[in-house]
DSSP file (Angstrom, degrees, kcal/mol; ACC not computed):
  #  RESIDUE AA STRUCTURE BP1 BP2  ACC     N-H-->O    O-->H-N    N-H-->O    O-->H-N    TCO  KAPPA ALPHA  PHI   PSI    X-CA   Y-CA   Z-CA
    1    1 A X              0   0    0      0, 0.0     2,-0.3     0, 0.0    44,-0.1   0.000 360.0 360.0 360.0 141.2   13.6   48.0  -25.8
    2    2 A X    >   -     0   0    0      1,-0.1     3,-1.9     2,-0.0     4,-0.4  -0.602 360.0-130.1 -78.5 139.3   12.8   49.3  -29.3
    3    3 A X  G >  S+     0   0    0     -2,-0.3     3,-1.3     1,-0.3     4,-0.4   0.789 104.2  66.3 -62.3 -28.2   11.6   46.6  -31.6
    4    4 A X  G 3  S+     0   0    0      1,-0.3     4,-0.3     2,-0.1    -1,-0.3   0.685  97.7  56.5 -69.8 -13.0   14.1   47.6  -34.3
    5    5 A X  G X> S+     0   0    0     -3,-1.9     4,-2.0     1,-0.2     3,-0.5   0.608  82.4  88.1 -88.7 -12.7   16.9   46.5  -32.0
    6    6 A X  H <> S+     0   0    0     -3,-1.3     4,-2.8    -4,-0.4     5,-0.2   0.878  83.3  54.4 -56.3 -42.8   15.5   43.0  -31.7
    7    7 A X  H 3> S+     0   0    0     -4,-0.4     4,-2.4     1,-0.2    -1,-0.2   0.878 107.7  51.0 -61.3 -34.8   17.4   41.6  -34.7
    8    8 A X  H <> S+     0   0    0     -3,-0.5     4,-2.3    -4,-0.3    -1,-0.2   0.924 112.0  46.3 -66.9 -43.6   20.7   42.9  -33.3
    9    9 A X  H  X S+     0   0    0     -4,-2.0     4,-1.2     2,-0.2    -2,-0.2   0.905 112.4  50.6 -65.8 -40.4   20.0   41.2  -30.0
   10   10 A X  H  < S+     0   0    0     -4,-2.8     4,-0.4    -5,-0.2     3,-0.4   0.919 112.5  47.4 -60.9 -42.5   19.0   38.0  -31.7
   11   11 A X  H  < S+     0   0    0     -4,-2.4     3,-0.3    -5,-0.2     4,-0.2   0.883 120.9  36.1 -65.7 -38.9   22.1   38.1  -33.8
   12   12 A X  H  X S+     0   0    0     -4,-2.3     4,-2.6     1,-0.2     3,-0.2   0.428  86.0 102.0 -97.3  -0.3   24.4   38.7  -30.8
   13   13 A X  H  X S+     0   0    0     -4,-1.2     4,-2.8    -3,-0.4     5,-0.3   0.887  80.6  51.2 -56.0 -45.5   22.6   36.6  -28.2
   14   14 A X  H  > S+     0   0    0     -4,-0.4     4,-2.0    -3,-0.3    -1,-0.2   0.915 113.4  45.5 -60.0 -42.8   25.1   33.7  -28.3
   15   15 A X  H  > S+     0   0    0     -4,-0.2     4,-2.5    -3,-0.2    -1,-0.2   0.911 112.7  50.8 -66.2 -42.0   28.0   36.0  -27.9
   16   16 A X  H  X S+     0   0    0     -4,-2.6     4,-1.9     1,-0.2    -2,-0.2   0.934 113.7  43.8 -61.7 -46.9   26.4   37.9  -25.1
   17   17 A X  H  X S+     0   0    0     -4,-2.8     4,-2.3    -5,-0.2    -1,-0.2   0.837 111.6  54.2 -71.2 -31.5   25.5   34.8  -23.1
   18   18 A X  H  X S+     0   0    0     -4,-2.0     4,-2.5    -5,-0.3    -1,-0.2   0.931 109.1  48.4 -64.4 -45.2   28.9   33.3  -23.8
   19   19 A X  H  X S+     0   0    0     -4,-2.5     4,-2.4     1,-0.2    -2,-0.2   0.878 110.1  52.6 -62.3 -37.4   30.6   36.4  -22.3
   20   20 A X  H  X S+     0   0    0     -4,-1.9     4,-2.3     2,-0.2    -1,-0.2   0.938 110.0  47.1 -63.9 -46.6   28.2   36.2  -19.3
   21   21 A X  H  X S+     0   0    0     -4,-2.3     4,-2.2     1,-0.2    -2,-0.2   0.909 113.0  49.7 -61.0 -41.3   29.2   32.6  -18.6
   22   22 A X  H  X S+     0   0    0     -4,-2.5     4,-2.5     1,-0.2    -1,-0.2   0.891 109.6  51.6 -65.0 -39.3   32.9   33.4  -19.0
   23   23 A X  H  X S+     0   0    0     -4,-2.4     4,-2.3     2,-0.2    -2,-0.2   0.899 110.2  47.9 -64.5 -41.2   32.5   36.4  -16.6
   24   24 A X  H  X S+     0   0    0     -4,-2.3     4,-2.2     2,-0.2    -2,-0.2   0.890 111.9  50.1 -67.4 -38.1   30.8   34.2  -14.0
   25   25 A X  H  X S+     0   0    0     -4,-2.2     4,-2.2     2,-0.2    -2,-0.2   0.909 109.8  51.3 -64.7 -41.7   33.6   31.6  -14.4
   26   26 A X  H  X S+     0   0    0     -4,-2.5     4,-3.3     2,-0.2     5,-0.3   0.926 108.5  51.8 -60.3 -44.6   36.2   34.3  -14.0
   27   27 A X  H  X S+     0   0    0     -4,-2.3     4,-2.5     1,-0.2     6,-0.3   0.936 109.1  50.1 -56.2 -48.4   34.5   35.5  -10.8
   28   28 A X  H  X>S+     0   0    0     -4,-2.2     5,-1.1     1,-0.2     4,-0.6   0.893 116.1  41.6 -60.2 -40.7   34.5   32.0   -9.4
   29   29 A X  H  <5S+     0   0    0     -4,-2.2     3,-0.4     3,-0.2    -2,-0.2   0.922 115.3  48.9 -72.7 -44.3   38.2   31.6  -10.2
   30   30 A X  H  <5S+     0   0    0     -4,-3.3    -2,-0.2     1,-0.2    -3,-0.2   0.855 123.8  30.5 -66.0 -36.1   39.3   35.0   -9.1
   31   31 A X  H  <5S-     0   0    0     -4,-2.5    -1,-0.2     2,-0.3    -2,-0.2   0.354 101.2-126.9-107.4   4.8   37.5   34.9   -5.7
   32   32 A X  T  <5S+     0   0    0     -4,-0.6     2,-0.3    -3,-0.4    -3,-0.2   0.868  79.9  86.7  51.8  42.3   37.7   31.2   -5.1
   33   33 A X  S   <S-     0   0    0     -5,-1.1    -2,-0.3    -6,-0.3    -1,-0.2  -0.970  85.0 -92.5-160.7 154.6   34.0   30.9   -4.6
   34   34 A X        -     0   0    0     -2,-0.3    -9,-0.1     1,-0.1     2,-0.0  -0.283  59.1 -79.7 -68.0 158.6   30.9   30.5   -6.8
   35   35 A X        -     0   0    0      1,-0.1    -1,-0.1   -11,-0.1   -11,-0.0  -0.384  46.0-129.4 -55.5 133.3   29.1   33.5   -8.1
   36   36 A X  S    S+     0   0    0     -3,-0.1     2,-0.4     2,-0.0    -1,-0.1   0.604  82.1  72.3 -72.6 -11.3   26.9   34.6   -5.1
   37   37 A X        -     0   0    0      1,-0.1    -2,-0.1     2,-0.0     3,-0.0  -0.825  67.0-147.1-106.0 142.3   23.6   34.8   -6.9
   38   38 A X  S    S+     0   0    0     -2,-0.4     2,-0.3     1,-0.0    -1,-0.1   0.874  88.6  37.8 -68.3 -36.3   21.5   31.9   -8.1
   39   39 A X        -     0   0    0     -3,-0.1     2,-0.3     2,-0.0    -1,-0.0  -0.812  59.8-166.1-116.2 154.8   20.3   33.9  -11.0
   40   40 A X        -     0   0    0     -2,-0.3     2,-0.3     2,-0.0   -20,-0.0  -0.837  17.1-166.5-138.9  99.8   21.9   36.4  -13.3
   41   41 A X        -     0   0    0     -2,-0.3     2,-0.4     2,-0.0    -2,-0.0  -0.652   3.7-157.2 -90.0 142.7   19.3   38.4  -15.3
   42   42 A X        -     0   0    0     -2,-0.3     2,-0.5     2,-0.0    -2,-0.0  -0.976   6.9-171.7-120.4 133.4   20.3   40.5  -18.3
   43   43 A X        -     0   0    0     -2,-0.4     2,-0.2     0, 0.0    -2,-0.0  -0.983  22.8-129.4-125.5 120.8   18.2   43.3  -19.5
   44   44 A X        +     0   0    0     -2,-0.5     2,-0.3   -43,-0.0    -2,-0.0  -0.496  35.6 177.3 -68.9 134.6   19.0   45.1  -22.8
   45   45 A X        -     0   0    0     -2,-0.2     2,-0.3   -44,-0.1     3,-0.0  -0.854  36.4 -87.2-131.5 168.0   19.1   48.9  -22.3
   46   46 A X        -     0   0    0     -2,-0.3     2,-0.1     1,-0.1     3,-0.1  -0.560  47.8-115.2 -73.4 136.5   19.8   51.9  -24.4
   47   47 A X    >   -     0   0    0     -2,-0.3     3,-2.2     1,-0.1    -1,-0.1  -0.481  41.2 -91.1 -73.2 146.0   23.4   52.8  -24.4
   48   48 A X  T 3  S+     0   0    0      1,-0.3    -1,-0.1    -2,-0.1     3,-0.1  -0.342 110.5   4.1 -58.8 129.9   24.3   56.2  -22.8
   49   49 A X  T 3  S+     0   0    0      1,-0.3    -1,-0.3    -2,-0.1     2,-0.1   0.456 109.9 113.6  76.5   0.6   24.2   58.9  -25.4
   50   50 A X    <         0   0    0     -3,-2.2    -1,-0.3     1,-0.1    -4,-0.0  -0.451 360.0 360.0 -99.7 173.8   23.0   56.6  -28.1
   51   51 A X              0   0    0     -2,-0.1    -3,-0.1    -3,-0.1    -1,-0.1   0.485 360.0 360.0 -73.1 360.0   19.8   56.3  -30.0
């Protein structure tokens, strides 16, 4: 990750992690089972075609 992107990730971290929790909860409800992995790692990457 480029260091100049760190402030954006810091600013958006709460929203990103909230969406992740909501997605895992949706999975559990939609498939009537807990998310199958103990961990869910997120790695920031460069968007396709972006800087």
